[in-house]
C-alpha positions in Angstrom: 88.2 110.4 69.7 91.5 110.7 68.0 89.9 112.4 65.0 88.1 114.8 67.4 91.4 115.7 69.1 93.3 116.3 65.8 90.5 118.6 64.7 90.5 120.6 67.9 94.3 121.1 67.8 94.0 122.1 64.1 91.3 124.6 65.1 93.5 126.1 67.9 96.3 126.5 65.3 94.0 128.3 62.9 92.7 130.7 65.6 96.2 131.8 66.6 97.5 133.1 69.9 94.9 133.8 72.6 94.8 137.1 74.5 94.7 135.1 77.7 98.1 133.6 76.9 96.7 130.1 77.1 95.9 128.6 73.7 93.5 125.8 74.8 90.0 124.4 74.1 88.0 121.9 76.2 87.6 118.3 75.1 84.0 117.2 75.3 84.1 113.5 76.4 81.2 111.5 77.8 82.1 110.6 81.4 84.1 113.8 82.0 83.0 117.3 83.1 83.7 120.2 80.7 87.1 121.5 81.6 88.5 118.3 83.0 90.5 117.9 79.9 91.7 120.6 77.5 93.8 120.4 74.4 96.4 123.2 74.1 99.4 124.5 72.1 102.8 125.3 73.6 105.7 127.4 72.5 106.5 126.9 68.9 103.1 125.3 68.2 103.8 122.0 70.0 100.7 120.1 71.0 99.6 119.3 74.6 96.8 118.2 76.8 95.8 119.7 80.2 94.1 117.6 82.9 92.4 119.4 85.8 94.1 118.3 89.0 92.8 120.2 92.0 95.0 119.8 95.0 97.1 117.3 93.1 100.3 116.3 94.9 100.9 112.7 93.6 104.2 112.1 91.8 104.2 112.6 88.0 105.7 109.9 85.8 109.1 110.2 84.3 108.4 110.2 80.5 111.7 108.4 79.8 112.5 110.5 76.7 113.3 114.0 75.8 110.4 114.4 73.5 107.7 114.4 76.1 107.3 116.8 79.0 104.9 116.4 82.0 104.5 119.2 84.5 102.0 120.5 87.0 100.9 124.2 86.4 98.3 126.7 87.5 96.1 128.6 85.1 93.2 131.0 85.6 89.7 129.8 84.7 86.9 131.9 83.2 86.0 133.3 86.7 89.6 134.4 87.3 90.3 131.7 89.8 93.6 129.7 89.7 93.2 126.0 88.9 95.9 123.3 88.9 96.4 121.2 85.8 98.7 118.4 84.8 100.2 119.4 81.5 101.6 116.9 79.0 103.5 118.5 76.0 104.9 116.9 72.9 108.1 118.7 72.2 108.6 117.4 68.6 106.3 118.9 65.9 106.9 115.8 63.7 105.2 113.6 66.4 101.8 115.2 66.4 99.8 112.2 65.4 101.6 109.7 67.7 101.1 112.2 70.6 97.4 112.2 69.7 97.3 108.4 70.5 99.0 109.0 73.9 96.6 111.8 74.7 93.7 109.6 73.8 95.0 106.9 76.1 95.3 109.4 78.9 91.6 110.3 78.4 90.6 106.7 78.3 92.2 106.1 81.7 90.4 109.2 83.1 87.0 108.0 81.8 87.8 104.7 83.4 88.0 106.3 86.8 91.7 106.9 87.2 93.0 110.1 88.9 94.7 112.6 86.5 98.2 111.6 87.8 97.4 107.9 87.6 96.0 108.4 84.1 99.2 110.0 83.0 101.4 107.4 84.6 99.4 104.4 83.2 99.3 105.9 79.6 103.0 106.5 79.6 103.6 103.0 80.9 101.3 101.7 78.1 103.4 103.3 75.5 106.7 102.3 77.1 105.6 98.7 77.0 104.7 99.0 73.4 108.0 100.5 72.6 109.9 98.0 74.6 108.4 95.1 72.7 109.4 96.8 69.4 112.9 97.8 70.5 111.9 101.4 71.0 114.1 104.2 72.3 115.7 104.3 75.7 115.7 107.3 78.0 118.2 110.1 77.3 121.9 109.7 78.1 121.5 112.1 81.0 118.7 110.0 82.4 120.6 106.8 82.0 123.6 108.3 83.8 121.3 109.5 86.6 119.6 106.1 87.0 123.1 104.5 87.1 124.0 106.8 90.0 120.8 106.0 91.9 121.2 102.2 91.5 124.9 102.4 92.6 123.6 103.9 95.9 120.7 101.3 96.2 123.2 98.5 95.5 125.5 99.8 98.3 122.6 100.2 100.8 121.0 96.8 100.2 124.4 95.1 100.8 124.0 96.3 104.4 120.2 95.8 104.8 118.1 94.5 101.9 115.0 96.3 102.9 116.7 99.7 102.5 115.9 99.8 98.8 112.3 100.8 99.7 113.5 104.4 100.5 114.3 104.9 96.8 111.9 107.7 95.7 113.8 109.0 92.6 111.5 107.4 89.9 108.4 108.6 91.7 109.2 112.3 91.3 109.6 112.9 95.0 111.4 115.9 96.4 114.4 113.7 97.4 115.9 110.7 95.6 116.1 108.6 98.8 114.5 108.9 102.2 114.6 106.5 105.1 113.3 107.7 108.5 114.9 111.1 109.1 117.8 110.5 106.6 117.4 112.0 103.1 119.9 111.5 100.3 120.1 113.5 97.1 121.8 111.4 94.3 123.9 113.0 91.6 126.1 111.4 88.9 128.4 113.2 86.5 130.9 112.4 83.8 134.6 112.4 84.5 135.7 115.9 83.4 138.0 118.3 85.3 137.0 119.3 88.8 134.1 117.3 90.3 130.8 119.1 90.0 127.1 118.5 89.7 124.1 120.6 88.6 121.3 121.7 91.0 117.8 122.6 89.8 116.0 125.0 92.0 116.3 126.3 95.5 114.8 123.2 97.2 116.9 120.4 95.9 119.6 120.8 98.6 117.4 122.2 101.3 117.1 119.8 104.3 113.6 119.1 105.4 112.9 120.1 109.0 114.1 117.5 111.5 115.9 115.6 108.7 119.6 115.0 107.9 120.4 115.5 104.2 123.3 113.8 102.4 124.6 114.1 98.9 125.8 110.9 97.1 127.9 111.8 94.1 129.3 109.3 91.5 131.8 110.1 88.9 131.6 107.9 85.8 132.9 107.7 82.3 131.3 106.0 79.3 133.2 102.7 78.5 131.9 100.1 76.1 133.6 97.4 78.2 133.1 99.1 81.6 132.1 97.0 84.6 129.1 99.2 85.5 125.7 99.2 83.8 122.0 99.4 84.8 121.1 95.8 84.0 124.0 94.4 86.1 123.1 96.7 89.0 119.4 95.6 88.7 120.4 91.9 88.8 122.6 92.5 91.8 119.9 94.2 93.8 117.2 91.7 92.8 119.4 88.9 94.0 119.4 90.4 97.5 115.9 91.8 98.1 112.6 90.0 98.6 110.0 92.4 97.1 111.3 92.0 93.5 108.0 92.8 91.8 107.6 96.1 93.7 111.2 97.0 92.9 110.6 96.1 89.2 107.6 98.5 89.1 109.8 101.2 90.6 112.3 100.6 87.8 109.6 100.9 85.2 108.8 104.4 86.4 112.5 105.2 85.9 112.3 104.0 82.3 113.9 100.6 82.7 112.1 97.5 81.3 113.5 94.0 81.2 112.4 93.6 77.5 115.0 96.3 76.7 117.9 94.7 78.6 120.0 94.1 75.6 119.8 97.8 74.6 120.7 98.9 78.1 123.7 96.6 78.2 125.3 98.8 75.5 125.5 101.7 78.0 128.3 100.8 80.2 130.5 102.9 82.5 133.7 102.9 84.6 133.1 104.2 88.1 135.9 106.4 89.2 134.6 107.6 92.5 131.5 107.4 94.7 131.4 109.8 97.6 128.9 110.9 100.3 128.7 114.4 101.7 126.8 115.8 104.6 124.8 118.8 103.5 125.1 121.4 106.3 125.1 125.2 106.4 128.7 125.1 105.1 127.8 123.2 101.9 128.2 125.4 98.9 124.8 126.2 97.3 122.3 128.9 96.6 119.6 128.9 99.3 116.1 130.4 99.8 117.6 132.5 102.6 119.8 134.2 99.9 116.7 135.9 98.5 114.1 138.2 100.1 111.0 136.3 101.3 112.8 133.1 100.2 111.7 133.5 96.6 113.5 134.1 93.3 113.5 137.7 92.1 110.5 138.9 90.1 110.7 137.8 86.5 113.0 134.8 87.3 111.1 131.5 86.8 113.9 128.9 87.2 117.3 128.6 88.8 120.0 126.1 87.7 123.6 126.2 89.0 126.7 124.0 89.3 128.3 123.1 92.6 132.1 122.5 92.6 132.7 119.7 95.1 136.2 120.8 95.8 134.7 123.4 98.1 132.9 120.8 100.1 135.9 118.5 100.7 135.6 119.1 104.5 132.1 117.6 104.4 133.0 114.4 102.6 132.2 111.4 104.8 134.9 108.8 105.5 134.1 105.2 104.6 133.8 104.4 108.4 131.3 107.3 108.9 129.3 106.2 105.9 129.1 102.6 107.1 128.0 103.8 110.6 125.3 106.1 109.0 123.9 103.2 107.0 123.9 100.8 109.9 122.1 103.4 112.1 119.2 103.8 109.6 116.0 102.8 111.4 
């Protein structure tokens, strides 16, 4: 099937841009309906695969590298109706053939009965395991920093109550990094540099769910080859406390961490300068849905990304006593 895929991508490249705006062709595979899987081209001629995913809401896997992108998008079919697809794009033109093997593995899982989201997740995990055994690349520096911030929070929570780790949703692509009962926590980590700040992606990231309390956990770190903080040490600390170690390890794999790569991860160490928790109320500085008509971005604007200066939220920073009480009150 690899050869068939490579031929279809080459054919799409020869045909050039489609008037519909979607350069894609169906993949004819025994066990799948026509249209369940399509091969496509992205901006700049990068190759991709589309998996029909009607009503799909399951979390998508974190690719763990900057050369692969997995999203959920809607496209119009031949009848003019909108259909939802999971889209996997290879962002490096030099990796066309390796990407073909990943796409082939995704289709294998689909034919085997996996849902589209599960097929993506399992195929990515297959390749991560392969790369781990051969000393393959780690996630990006930004992702390593983000995972460090999330594990700093989990380490803190599990010292109060070991079972609290189960609220960790970050690796599963959920709307909030951590949820327990009616308490939600968005986790951000940033490098030490001037005034404390962090980046927000979209209008929903700091929007409390109805009936829930939302908090922001912010860690300030700096890279330090002999620093006391690193992902493997945090993982070992948490595993020493909790009981469901296998389930936690599976969650870690979705975040891009594998025990086989521990030596590589140990090279990414940090000094923790500050870890703070904020209550996200109406006074918290951010751009909200209510700032726009109908709660939507203006026409022609697809994404919103902005930085928040935490100096303007100092009055919402929780004291150590308030934080401990909040953790102890989690039910």
